[in-house]
mmCIF file of the C-alpha atoms, coordinates in Angstrom:
data_MODEL
# 
_entry.id   MODEL 
# 
loop_
_atom_site.group_PDB 
_atom_site.id 
_atom_site.type_symbol 
_atom_site.label_atom_id 
_atom_site.label_alt_id 
_atom_site.label_comp_id 
_atom_site.label_asym_id 
_atom_site.label_entity_id 
_atom_site.label_seq_id 
_atom_site.pdbx_PDB_ins_code 
_atom_site.Cartn_x 
_atom_site.Cartn_y 
_atom_site.Cartn_z 
_atom_site.occupancy 
_atom_site.B_iso_or_equiv 
_atom_site.pdbx_formal_charge 
_atom_site.auth_seq_id 
_atom_site.auth_comp_id 
_atom_site.auth_asym_id 
_atom_site.auth_atom_id 
_atom_site.pdbx_PDB_model_num 
ATOM 1   C CA . THR A 1 1   ? 138.471 221.589 -117.589 1.00 0.00 ? 1   THR A CA 1 
ATOM 2   C CA . PRO A 1 2   ? 137.968 223.779 -120.665 1.00 0.00 ? 2   PRO A CA 1 
ATOM 3   C CA . VAL A 1 3   ? 136.545 227.258 -120.079 1.00 0.00 ? 3   VAL A CA 1 
ATOM 4   C CA . ILE A 1 4   ? 134.552 228.243 -123.141 1.00 0.00 ? 4   ILE A CA 1 
ATOM 5   C CA . MET A 1 5   ? 133.778 231.816 -122.190 1.00 0.00 ? 5   MET A CA 1 
ATOM 6   C CA . ASP A 1 6   ? 134.959 233.560 -119.025 1.00 0.00 ? 6   ASP A CA 1 
ATOM 7   C CA . ALA A 1 7   ? 133.317 236.986 -119.098 1.00 0.00 ? 7   ALA A CA 1 
ATOM 8   C CA . THR A 1 8   ? 134.111 237.764 -115.453 1.00 0.00 ? 8   THR A CA 1 
ATOM 9   C CA . VAL A 1 9   ? 137.211 239.597 -116.688 1.00 0.00 ? 9   VAL A CA 1 
ATOM 10  C CA . ALA A 1 10  ? 137.257 243.389 -116.961 1.00 0.00 ? 10  ALA A CA 1 
ATOM 11  C CA . GLN A 1 11  ? 135.051 244.508 -119.856 1.00 0.00 ? 11  GLN A CA 1 
ATOM 12  C CA . ILE A 1 12  ? 137.693 246.470 -121.739 1.00 0.00 ? 12  ILE A CA 1 
ATOM 13  C CA . ASP A 1 13  ? 137.183 247.743 -125.304 1.00 0.00 ? 13  ASP A CA 1 
ATOM 14  C CA . GLY A 1 14  ? 133.725 246.246 -125.707 1.00 0.00 ? 14  GLY A CA 1 
ATOM 15  C CA . TYR A 1 15  ? 132.565 242.746 -124.874 1.00 0.00 ? 15  TYR A CA 1 
ATOM 16  C CA . ARG A 1 16  ? 135.537 240.697 -123.688 1.00 0.00 ? 16  ARG A CA 1 
ATOM 17  C CA . PHE A 1 17  ? 135.961 237.076 -122.683 1.00 0.00 ? 17  PHE A CA 1 
ATOM 18  C CA . VAL A 1 18  ? 138.770 234.584 -122.135 1.00 0.00 ? 18  VAL A CA 1 
ATOM 19  C CA . TYR A 1 19  ? 138.761 231.053 -123.545 1.00 0.00 ? 19  TYR A CA 1 
ATOM 20  C CA . CYS A 1 20  ? 140.955 228.364 -121.966 1.00 0.00 ? 20  CYS A CA 1 
ATOM 21  C CA . LEU A 1 21  ? 141.697 224.928 -123.396 1.00 0.00 ? 21  LEU A CA 1 
ATOM 22  C CA . PRO A 1 22  ? 143.983 222.517 -121.506 1.00 0.00 ? 22  PRO A CA 1 
ATOM 23  C CA . LEU A 1 23  ? 146.211 220.679 -124.007 1.00 0.00 ? 23  LEU A CA 1 
ATOM 24  C CA . ALA A 1 24  ? 148.103 218.616 -121.416 1.00 0.00 ? 24  ALA A CA 1 
ATOM 25  C CA . ASP A 1 25  ? 148.682 218.524 -117.662 1.00 0.00 ? 25  ASP A CA 1 
ATOM 26  C CA . ASP A 1 26  ? 151.281 221.257 -118.046 1.00 0.00 ? 26  ASP A CA 1 
ATOM 27  C CA . ARG A 1 27  ? 150.107 223.105 -121.143 1.00 0.00 ? 27  ARG A CA 1 
ATOM 28  C CA . MET A 1 28  ? 147.208 225.549 -121.591 1.00 0.00 ? 28  MET A CA 1 
ATOM 29  C CA . PHE A 1 29  ? 145.856 227.459 -124.583 1.00 0.00 ? 29  PHE A CA 1 
ATOM 30  C CA . VAL A 1 30  ? 144.524 230.872 -123.493 1.00 0.00 ? 30  VAL A CA 1 
ATOM 31  C CA . GLU A 1 31  ? 142.654 233.171 -125.883 1.00 0.00 ? 31  GLU A CA 1 
ATOM 32  C CA . ASP A 1 32  ? 141.667 236.745 -124.996 1.00 0.00 ? 32  ASP A CA 1 
ATOM 33  C CA . THR A 1 33  ? 138.797 237.889 -127.241 1.00 0.00 ? 33  THR A CA 1 
ATOM 34  C CA . TYR A 1 34  ? 137.248 241.339 -127.695 1.00 0.00 ? 34  TYR A CA 1 
ATOM 35  C CA . TYR A 1 35  ? 134.169 242.472 -129.613 1.00 0.00 ? 35  TYR A CA 1 
ATOM 36  C CA . SER A 1 36  ? 135.809 245.815 -130.322 1.00 0.00 ? 36  SER A CA 1 
ATOM 37  C CA . ASP A 1 37  ? 134.884 248.872 -132.375 1.00 0.00 ? 37  ASP A CA 1 
ATOM 38  C CA . THR A 1 38  ? 138.318 248.921 -134.002 1.00 0.00 ? 38  THR A CA 1 
ATOM 39  C CA . PRO A 1 39  ? 140.640 246.302 -135.554 1.00 0.00 ? 39  PRO A CA 1 
ATOM 40  C CA . GLY A 1 40  ? 143.779 247.520 -133.780 1.00 0.00 ? 40  GLY A CA 1 
ATOM 41  C CA . ILE A 1 41  ? 145.846 245.055 -131.724 1.00 0.00 ? 41  ILE A CA 1 
ATOM 42  C CA . ASP A 1 42  ? 148.290 246.086 -128.984 1.00 0.00 ? 42  ASP A CA 1 
ATOM 43  C CA . HIS A 1 43  ? 150.291 242.887 -128.625 1.00 0.00 ? 43  HIS A CA 1 
ATOM 44  C CA . ALA A 1 44  ? 152.220 243.950 -125.531 1.00 0.00 ? 44  ALA A CA 1 
ATOM 45  C CA . THR A 1 45  ? 149.093 245.007 -123.646 1.00 0.00 ? 45  THR A CA 1 
ATOM 46  C CA . LEU A 1 46  ? 147.151 241.897 -124.591 1.00 0.00 ? 46  LEU A CA 1 
ATOM 47  C CA . GLY A 1 47  ? 150.074 239.682 -123.638 1.00 0.00 ? 47  GLY A CA 1 
ATOM 48  C CA . ALA A 1 48  ? 150.260 241.363 -120.246 1.00 0.00 ? 48  ALA A CA 1 
ATOM 49  C CA . ARG A 1 49  ? 146.536 240.796 -119.690 1.00 0.00 ? 49  ARG A CA 1 
ATOM 50  C CA . ILE A 1 50  ? 146.887 237.101 -120.469 1.00 0.00 ? 50  ILE A CA 1 
ATOM 51  C CA . ASP A 1 51  ? 149.840 236.888 -118.060 1.00 0.00 ? 51  ASP A CA 1 
ATOM 52  C CA . GLN A 1 52  ? 147.725 238.616 -115.419 1.00 0.00 ? 52  GLN A CA 1 
ATOM 53  C CA . TYR A 1 53  ? 144.832 236.214 -116.047 1.00 0.00 ? 53  TYR A CA 1 
ATOM 54  C CA . ALA A 1 54  ? 147.147 233.237 -115.603 1.00 0.00 ? 54  ALA A CA 1 
ATOM 55  C CA . GLY A 1 55  ? 148.554 234.715 -112.411 1.00 0.00 ? 55  GLY A CA 1 
ATOM 56  C CA . VAL A 1 56  ? 145.107 235.285 -110.912 1.00 0.00 ? 56  VAL A CA 1 
ATOM 57  C CA . HIS A 1 57  ? 144.364 231.590 -111.455 1.00 0.00 ? 57  HIS A CA 1 
ATOM 58  C CA . GLY A 1 58  ? 147.631 230.493 -109.910 1.00 0.00 ? 58  GLY A CA 1 
ATOM 59  C CA . TRP A 1 59  ? 149.156 229.251 -113.156 1.00 0.00 ? 59  TRP A CA 1 
ATOM 60  C CA . VAL A 1 60  ? 152.934 229.554 -113.362 1.00 0.00 ? 60  VAL A CA 1 
ATOM 61  C CA . THR A 1 61  ? 154.164 230.227 -116.890 1.00 0.00 ? 61  THR A CA 1 
ATOM 62  C CA . ASP A 1 62  ? 157.449 228.435 -117.547 1.00 0.00 ? 62  ASP A CA 1 
ATOM 63  C CA . ALA A 1 63  ? 157.453 229.146 -121.272 1.00 0.00 ? 63  ALA A CA 1 
ATOM 64  C CA . VAL A 1 64  ? 155.267 230.500 -124.057 1.00 0.00 ? 64  VAL A CA 1 
ATOM 65  C CA . VAL A 1 65  ? 155.224 227.796 -126.734 1.00 0.00 ? 65  VAL A CA 1 
ATOM 66  C CA . GLY A 1 66  ? 153.481 229.879 -129.375 1.00 0.00 ? 66  GLY A CA 1 
ATOM 67  C CA . GLU A 1 67  ? 151.466 233.020 -129.966 1.00 0.00 ? 67  GLU A CA 1 
ATOM 68  C CA . GLU A 1 68  ? 149.144 234.272 -132.671 1.00 0.00 ? 68  GLU A CA 1 
ATOM 69  C CA . SER A 1 69  ? 146.767 237.172 -133.116 1.00 0.00 ? 69  SER A CA 1 
ATOM 70  C CA . GLY A 1 70  ? 144.149 238.191 -135.608 1.00 0.00 ? 70  GLY A CA 1 
ATOM 71  C CA . VAL A 1 71  ? 140.998 240.134 -136.344 1.00 0.00 ? 71  VAL A CA 1 
ATOM 72  C CA . LEU A 1 72  ? 137.745 238.586 -137.538 1.00 0.00 ? 72  LEU A CA 1 
ATOM 73  C CA . PRO A 1 73  ? 134.898 240.578 -139.116 1.00 0.00 ? 73  PRO A CA 1 
ATOM 74  C CA . VAL A 1 74  ? 131.587 241.209 -137.383 1.00 0.00 ? 74  VAL A CA 1 
ATOM 75  C CA . ALA A 1 75  ? 129.216 242.279 -140.147 1.00 0.00 ? 75  ALA A CA 1 
ATOM 76  C CA . MET A 1 76  ? 126.350 244.707 -139.631 1.00 0.00 ? 76  MET A CA 1 
ATOM 77  C CA . GLY A 1 77  ? 125.583 245.219 -143.317 1.00 0.00 ? 77  GLY A CA 1 
ATOM 78  C CA . GLY A 1 78  ? 127.321 246.041 -146.561 1.00 0.00 ? 78  GLY A CA 1 
ATOM 79  C CA . ASP A 1 79  ? 126.980 245.924 -150.328 1.00 0.00 ? 79  ASP A CA 1 
ATOM 80  C CA . PHE A 1 80  ? 127.482 242.262 -151.141 1.00 0.00 ? 80  PHE A CA 1 
ATOM 81  C CA . GLU A 1 81  ? 127.624 242.714 -154.911 1.00 0.00 ? 81  GLU A CA 1 
ATOM 82  C CA . ALA A 1 82  ? 130.125 245.578 -154.735 1.00 0.00 ? 82  ALA A CA 1 
ATOM 83  C CA . TYR A 1 83  ? 132.334 243.544 -152.419 1.00 0.00 ? 83  TYR A CA 1 
ATOM 84  C CA . TRP A 1 84  ? 132.155 240.568 -154.750 1.00 0.00 ? 84  TRP A CA 1 
ATOM 85  C CA . ARG A 1 85  ? 132.944 242.636 -157.861 1.00 0.00 ? 85  ARG A CA 1 
ATOM 86  C CA . SER A 1 86  ? 135.964 244.283 -156.238 1.00 0.00 ? 86  SER A CA 1 
ATOM 87  C CA . THR A 1 87  ? 138.251 241.387 -157.211 1.00 0.00 ? 87  THR A CA 1 
ATOM 88  C CA . GLY A 1 88  ? 136.882 240.666 -160.645 1.00 0.00 ? 88  GLY A CA 1 
ATOM 89  C CA . ARG A 1 89  ? 135.083 237.780 -162.243 1.00 0.00 ? 89  ARG A CA 1 
ATOM 90  C CA . VAL A 1 90  ? 136.953 234.966 -160.516 1.00 0.00 ? 90  VAL A CA 1 
ATOM 91  C CA . ALA A 1 91  ? 135.798 232.220 -158.153 1.00 0.00 ? 91  ALA A CA 1 
ATOM 92  C CA . LYS A 1 92  ? 135.958 233.106 -154.469 1.00 0.00 ? 92  LYS A CA 1 
ATOM 93  C CA . ALA A 1 93  ? 135.593 231.327 -151.140 1.00 0.00 ? 93  ALA A CA 1 
ATOM 94  C CA . GLY A 1 94  ? 135.779 232.119 -147.440 1.00 0.00 ? 94  GLY A CA 1 
ATOM 95  C CA . MET A 1 95  ? 136.175 235.709 -146.288 1.00 0.00 ? 95  MET A CA 1 
ATOM 96  C CA . ARG A 1 96  ? 136.830 236.977 -149.795 1.00 0.00 ? 96  ARG A CA 1 
ATOM 97  C CA . ALA A 1 97  ? 133.487 235.608 -150.918 1.00 0.00 ? 97  ALA A CA 1 
ATOM 98  C CA . GLY A 1 98  ? 131.665 237.183 -147.977 1.00 0.00 ? 98  GLY A CA 1 
ATOM 99  C CA . MET A 1 99  ? 131.040 233.688 -146.653 1.00 0.00 ? 99  MET A CA 1 
ATOM 100 C CA . PHE A 1 100 ? 131.516 233.853 -142.903 1.00 0.00 ? 100 PHE A CA 1 
ATOM 101 C CA . HIS A 1 101 ? 129.239 233.910 -139.883 1.00 0.00 ? 101 HIS A CA 1 
ATOM 102 C CA . PRO A 1 102 ? 128.346 237.600 -139.353 1.00 0.00 ? 102 PRO A CA 1 
ATOM 103 C CA . THR A 1 103 ? 128.539 237.370 -135.547 1.00 0.00 ? 103 THR A CA 1 
ATOM 104 C CA . THR A 1 104 ? 131.405 234.956 -134.878 1.00 0.00 ? 104 THR A CA 1 
ATOM 105 C CA . GLY A 1 105 ? 133.485 235.762 -137.947 1.00 0.00 ? 105 GLY A CA 1 
ATOM 106 C CA . TYR A 1 106 ? 134.137 232.051 -138.484 1.00 0.00 ? 106 TYR A CA 1 
ATOM 107 C CA . SER A 1 107 ? 134.559 231.009 -142.120 1.00 0.00 ? 107 SER A CA 1 
ATOM 108 C CA . LEU A 1 108 ? 135.780 227.400 -141.961 1.00 0.00 ? 108 LEU A CA 1 
ATOM 109 C CA . PRO A 1 109 ? 132.318 225.733 -142.099 1.00 0.00 ? 109 PRO A CA 1 
ATOM 110 C CA . ASP A 1 110 ? 131.419 227.766 -145.191 1.00 0.00 ? 110 ASP A CA 1 
ATOM 111 C CA . ALA A 1 111 ? 134.776 226.937 -146.762 1.00 0.00 ? 111 ALA A CA 1 
ATOM 112 C CA . VAL A 1 112 ? 134.096 223.224 -146.282 1.00 0.00 ? 112 VAL A CA 1 
ATOM 113 C CA . ARG A 1 113 ? 130.630 223.570 -147.827 1.00 0.00 ? 113 ARG A CA 1 
ATOM 114 C CA . THR A 1 114 ? 132.120 225.473 -150.756 1.00 0.00 ? 114 THR A CA 1 
ATOM 115 C CA . ALA A 1 115 ? 134.759 222.801 -151.323 1.00 0.00 ? 115 ALA A CA 1 
ATOM 116 C CA . THR A 1 116 ? 132.086 220.103 -151.232 1.00 0.00 ? 116 THR A CA 1 
ATOM 117 C CA . MET A 1 117 ? 129.983 221.997 -153.760 1.00 0.00 ? 117 MET A CA 1 
ATOM 118 C CA . ILE A 1 118 ? 132.931 222.460 -156.120 1.00 0.00 ? 118 ILE A CA 1 
ATOM 119 C CA . ALA A 1 119 ? 133.993 218.821 -155.795 1.00 0.00 ? 119 ALA A CA 1 
ATOM 120 C CA . GLY A 1 120 ? 130.573 217.764 -157.047 1.00 0.00 ? 120 GLY A CA 1 
ATOM 121 C CA . ARG A 1 121 ? 130.785 219.842 -160.210 1.00 0.00 ? 121 ARG A CA 1 
ATOM 122 C CA . ARG A 1 122 ? 131.860 218.779 -163.684 1.00 0.00 ? 122 ARG A CA 1 
ATOM 123 C CA . ASP A 1 123 ? 132.625 222.182 -165.186 1.00 0.00 ? 123 ASP A CA 1 
ATOM 124 C CA . PHE A 1 124 ? 135.752 223.669 -163.608 1.00 0.00 ? 124 PHE A CA 1 
ATOM 125 C CA . GLY A 1 125 ? 136.131 226.553 -166.033 1.00 0.00 ? 125 GLY A CA 1 
ATOM 126 C CA . GLY A 1 126 ? 136.862 229.961 -164.538 1.00 0.00 ? 126 GLY A CA 1 
ATOM 127 C CA . ILE A 1 127 ? 133.536 231.586 -165.410 1.00 0.00 ? 127 ILE A CA 1 
ATOM 128 C CA . ALA A 1 128 ? 131.562 228.520 -164.345 1.00 0.00 ? 128 ALA A CA 1 
ATOM 129 C CA . LEU A 1 129 ? 133.291 228.418 -160.951 1.00 0.00 ? 129 LEU A CA 1 
ATOM 130 C CA . HIS A 1 130 ? 132.779 232.157 -160.534 1.00 0.00 ? 130 HIS A CA 1 
ATOM 131 C CA . ASP A 1 131 ? 129.069 231.820 -161.196 1.00 0.00 ? 131 ASP A CA 1 
ATOM 132 C CA . ALA A 1 132 ? 128.722 228.811 -158.889 1.00 0.00 ? 132 ALA A CA 1 
ATOM 133 C CA . THR A 1 133 ? 130.580 230.352 -155.956 1.00 0.00 ? 133 THR A CA 1 
ATOM 134 C CA . HIS A 1 134 ? 128.834 233.689 -156.459 1.00 0.00 ? 134 HIS A CA 1 
ATOM 135 C CA . ALA A 1 135 ? 125.407 232.055 -156.362 1.00 0.00 ? 135 ALA A CA 1 
ATOM 136 C CA . MET A 1 136 ? 126.286 230.123 -153.219 1.00 0.00 ? 136 MET A CA 1 
ATOM 137 C CA . ALA A 1 137 ? 127.758 233.159 -151.472 1.00 0.00 ? 137 ALA A CA 1 
ATOM 138 C CA . LYS A 1 138 ? 124.824 235.396 -152.435 1.00 0.00 ? 138 LYS A CA 1 
ATOM 139 C CA . ALA A 1 139 ? 122.294 232.905 -151.074 1.00 0.00 ? 139 ALA A CA 1 
ATOM 140 C CA . THR A 1 140 ? 124.310 232.474 -147.879 1.00 0.00 ? 140 THR A CA 1 
ATOM 141 C CA . TRP A 1 141 ? 124.572 236.245 -147.362 1.00 0.00 ? 141 TRP A CA 1 
ATOM 142 C CA . ALA A 1 142 ? 120.826 236.665 -147.877 1.00 0.00 ? 142 ALA A CA 1 
ATOM 143 C CA . ARG A 1 143 ? 119.997 234.000 -145.288 1.00 0.00 ? 143 ARG A CA 1 
ATOM 144 C CA . ARG A 1 144 ? 122.079 235.684 -142.606 1.00 0.00 ? 144 ARG A CA 1 
ATOM 145 C CA . GLY A 1 145 ? 120.422 239.077 -142.331 1.00 0.00 ? 145 GLY A CA 1 
ATOM 146 C CA . PHE A 1 146 ? 119.156 238.174 -138.858 1.00 0.00 ? 146 PHE A CA 1 
ATOM 147 C CA . TYR A 1 147 ? 122.697 237.871 -137.514 1.00 0.00 ? 147 TYR A CA 1 
ATOM 148 C CA . ARG A 1 148 ? 123.738 241.189 -139.051 1.00 0.00 ? 148 ARG A CA 1 
ATOM 149 C CA . MET A 1 149 ? 120.742 242.821 -137.376 1.00 0.00 ? 149 MET A CA 1 
ATOM 150 C CA . LEU A 1 150 ? 121.828 241.423 -134.006 1.00 0.00 ? 150 LEU A CA 1 
ATOM 151 C CA . ASP A 1 151 ? 125.360 242.714 -134.587 1.00 0.00 ? 151 ASP A CA 1 
ATOM 152 C CA . THR A 1 152 ? 123.949 246.171 -135.253 1.00 0.00 ? 152 THR A CA 1 
ATOM 153 C CA . MET A 1 153 ? 122.078 246.065 -131.958 1.00 0.00 ? 153 MET A CA 1 
ATOM 154 C CA . LEU A 1 154 ? 125.204 244.862 -130.141 1.00 0.00 ? 154 LEU A CA 1 
ATOM 155 C CA . PHE A 1 155 ? 127.535 247.522 -131.517 1.00 0.00 ? 155 PHE A CA 1 
ATOM 156 C CA . LYS A 1 156 ? 125.260 250.526 -131.999 1.00 0.00 ? 156 LYS A CA 1 
ATOM 157 C CA . ALA A 1 157 ? 122.580 250.227 -129.320 1.00 0.00 ? 157 ALA A CA 1 
ATOM 158 C CA . ALA A 1 158 ? 124.692 248.913 -126.443 1.00 0.00 ? 158 ALA A CA 1 
ATOM 159 C CA . GLU A 1 159 ? 127.470 250.873 -124.773 1.00 0.00 ? 159 GLU A CA 1 
ATOM 160 C CA . PRO A 1 160 ? 130.812 249.015 -125.053 1.00 0.00 ? 160 PRO A CA 1 
ATOM 161 C CA . ALA A 1 161 ? 130.986 248.332 -121.317 1.00 0.00 ? 161 ALA A CA 1 
ATOM 162 C CA . GLU A 1 162 ? 127.428 246.954 -121.362 1.00 0.00 ? 162 GLU A CA 1 
ATOM 163 C CA . ARG A 1 163 ? 127.751 244.624 -124.359 1.00 0.00 ? 163 ARG A CA 1 
ATOM 164 C CA . TYR A 1 164 ? 128.337 241.665 -122.107 1.00 0.00 ? 164 TYR A CA 1 
ATOM 165 C CA . ARG A 1 165 ? 124.713 241.918 -120.960 1.00 0.00 ? 165 ARG A CA 1 
ATOM 166 C CA . VAL A 1 166 ? 123.515 241.068 -124.479 1.00 0.00 ? 166 VAL A CA 1 
ATOM 167 C CA . LEU A 1 167 ? 125.665 237.945 -124.582 1.00 0.00 ? 167 LEU A CA 1 
ATOM 168 C CA . GLU A 1 168 ? 124.938 237.145 -120.937 1.00 0.00 ? 168 GLU A CA 1 
ATOM 169 C CA . ARG A 1 169 ? 121.249 236.805 -121.725 1.00 0.00 ? 169 ARG A CA 1 
ATOM 170 C CA . PHE A 1 170 ? 121.930 234.890 -124.943 1.00 0.00 ? 170 PHE A CA 1 
ATOM 171 C CA . TYR A 1 171 ? 123.882 232.183 -123.130 1.00 0.00 ? 171 TYR A CA 1 
ATOM 172 C CA . THR A 1 172 ? 120.971 231.491 -120.794 1.00 0.00 ? 172 THR A CA 1 
ATOM 173 C CA . LEU A 1 173 ? 119.077 230.068 -123.786 1.00 0.00 ? 173 LEU A CA 1 
ATOM 174 C CA . SER A 1 174 ? 119.023 226.377 -124.663 1.00 0.00 ? 174 SER A CA 1 
ATOM 175 C CA . PRO A 1 175 ? 122.284 224.721 -125.778 1.00 0.00 ? 175 PRO A CA 1 
ATOM 176 C CA . ARG A 1 176 ? 120.602 223.467 -128.953 1.00 0.00 ? 176 ARG A CA 1 
ATOM 177 C CA . LEU A 1 177 ? 119.490 226.986 -129.886 1.00 0.00 ? 177 LEU A CA 1 
ATOM 178 C CA . ILE A 1 178 ? 123.014 228.248 -129.247 1.00 0.00 ? 178 ILE A CA 1 
ATOM 179 C CA . GLY A 1 179 ? 124.447 225.442 -131.367 1.00 0.00 ? 179 GLY A CA 1 
ATOM 180 C CA . ARG A 1 180 ? 122.167 226.294 -134.284 1.00 0.00 ? 180 ARG A CA 1 
ATOM 181 C CA . PHE A 1 181 ? 123.094 229.962 -133.899 1.00 0.00 ? 181 PHE A CA 1 
ATOM 182 C CA . TYR A 1 182 ? 126.809 229.198 -134.195 1.00 0.00 ? 182 TYR A CA 1 
ATOM 183 C CA . ALA A 1 183 ? 126.100 226.998 -137.203 1.00 0.00 ? 183 ALA A CA 1 
ATOM 184 C CA . GLY A 1 184 ? 124.150 229.822 -138.872 1.00 0.00 ? 184 GLY A CA 1 
ATOM 185 C CA . GLN A 1 185 ? 121.054 227.615 -138.897 1.00 0.00 ? 185 GLN A CA 1 
ATOM 186 C CA . SER A 1 186 ? 118.725 229.429 -136.488 1.00 0.00 ? 186 SER A CA 1 
ATOM 187 C CA . THR A 1 187 ? 115.063 228.527 -136.952 1.00 0.00 ? 187 THR A CA 1 
ATOM 188 C CA . MET A 1 188 ? 112.244 231.069 -136.905 1.00 0.00 ? 188 MET A CA 1 
ATOM 189 C CA . THR A 1 189 ? 111.457 229.888 -133.365 1.00 0.00 ? 189 THR A CA 1 
ATOM 190 C CA . ASP A 1 190 ? 115.093 230.406 -132.376 1.00 0.00 ? 190 ASP A CA 1 
ATOM 191 C CA . LYS A 1 191 ? 115.045 233.943 -133.746 1.00 0.00 ? 191 LYS A CA 1 
ATOM 192 C CA . ALA A 1 192 ? 111.853 234.760 -131.879 1.00 0.00 ? 192 ALA A CA 1 
ATOM 193 C CA . ARG A 1 193 ? 113.332 233.352 -128.670 1.00 0.00 ? 193 ARG A CA 1 
ATOM 194 C CA . VAL A 1 194 ? 116.473 235.456 -129.049 1.00 0.00 ? 194 VAL A CA 1 
ATOM 195 C CA . LEU A 1 195 ? 114.414 238.634 -129.509 1.00 0.00 ? 195 LEU A CA 1 
ATOM 196 C CA . THR A 1 196 ? 111.706 238.042 -126.880 1.00 0.00 ? 196 THR A CA 1 
ATOM 197 C CA . GLY A 1 197 ? 111.906 238.483 -123.140 1.00 0.00 ? 197 GLY A CA 1 
ATOM 198 C CA . LYS A 1 198 ? 113.458 241.332 -121.197 1.00 0.00 ? 198 LYS A CA 1 
ATOM 199 C CA . PRO A 1 199 ? 115.805 243.053 -123.647 1.00 0.00 ? 199 PRO A CA 1 
ATOM 200 C CA . PRO A 1 200 ? 119.406 243.731 -122.517 1.00 0.00 ? 200 PRO A CA 1 
ATOM 201 C CA . VAL A 1 201 ? 119.287 247.075 -124.373 1.00 0.00 ? 201 VAL A CA 1 
ATOM 202 C CA . PRO A 1 202 ? 116.382 249.566 -124.440 1.00 0.00 ? 202 PRO A CA 1 
ATOM 203 C CA . ILE A 1 203 ? 113.923 248.715 -127.215 1.00 0.00 ? 203 ILE A CA 1 
ATOM 204 C CA . GLY A 1 204 ? 113.878 252.275 -128.558 1.00 0.00 ? 204 GLY A CA 1 
ATOM 205 C CA . ARG A 1 205 ? 117.665 252.367 -128.871 1.00 0.00 ? 205 ARG A CA 1 
ATOM 206 C CA . ALA A 1 206 ? 117.692 248.972 -130.549 1.00 0.00 ? 206 ALA A CA 1 
ATOM 207 C CA . VAL A 1 207 ? 115.103 250.029 -133.121 1.00 0.00 ? 207 VAL A CA 1 
ATOM 208 C CA . ARG A 1 208 ? 116.908 253.280 -133.906 1.00 0.00 ? 208 ARG A CA 1 
ATOM 209 C CA . ALA A 1 209 ? 120.196 251.412 -134.252 1.00 0.00 ? 209 ALA A CA 1 
ATOM 210 C CA . ILE A 1 210 ? 118.651 248.985 -136.727 1.00 0.00 ? 210 ILE A CA 1 
ATOM 211 C CA . LEU A 1 211 ? 117.280 251.947 -138.688 1.00 0.00 ? 211 LEU A CA 1 
ATOM 212 C CA . GLY A 1 212 ? 120.771 253.369 -139.008 1.00 0.00 ? 212 GLY A CA 1 
ATOM 213 C CA . ALA A 1 213 ? 121.506 255.689 -136.091 1.00 0.00 ? 213 ALA A CA 1 
ATOM 214 C CA . ASP A 1 214 ? 124.694 255.059 -134.119 1.00 0.00 ? 214 ASP A CA 1 
ATOM 215 C CA . LEU A 1 215 ? 123.382 256.048 -130.701 1.00 0.00 ? 215 LEU A CA 1 
ATOM 216 C CA . ARG A 1 216 ? 126.826 256.184 -129.134 1.00 0.00 ? 216 ARG A CA 1 
ATOM 217 C CA . THR A 1 217 ? 128.043 258.912 -131.517 1.00 0.00 ? 217 THR A CA 1 
ATOM 218 C CA . GLY A 1 218 ? 124.797 260.580 -132.495 1.00 0.00 ? 218 GLY A CA 1 
ATOM 219 C CA . ALA A 1 219 ? 125.445 259.725 -136.149 1.00 0.00 ? 219 ALA A CA 1 
# 
């Protein structure tokens, strides 16, 4: 049975969870994910934690078929236009266009939408494609301010060891709301539902974090 998010593991380096996907009777994909303050990866340590996780569940590892690692962005803000200009007046897509979900870091859905948009065009000149992808990326970035605000609350208002409480509450909400959240299509009602109820972080800290104070460093 797939395990989408096992957050019963030790909350090391921020919010941590393990994702497990059985690929066959004798093959398992195990992903150890961290919502960390830094992009650093200690491959040996992370590998040992995955081995430990498998051992706790009674899984015997005969062989490691493949490994990969990576870092995805979690955006709290930024200067969209400056980021876009940094590589010149050329068409962009995916991460380089700033087109990714601010909370999950996923960019594939946006890449597919970009490809569909381009395929429907008639003018494939460099400037025309730049202008088209820029307009799409700018509109997408503007629509996703809500998610960047939530990321700010997660990283600046919550202590690293307590971040799981924010996500713990979120995953008690309706599956449809969660699905729209992952798709970057949250409705106004969804947003209100996410923000109402007993907050997992103190309201005052959350407000100050949104206004720009990193409460964990005093900055």
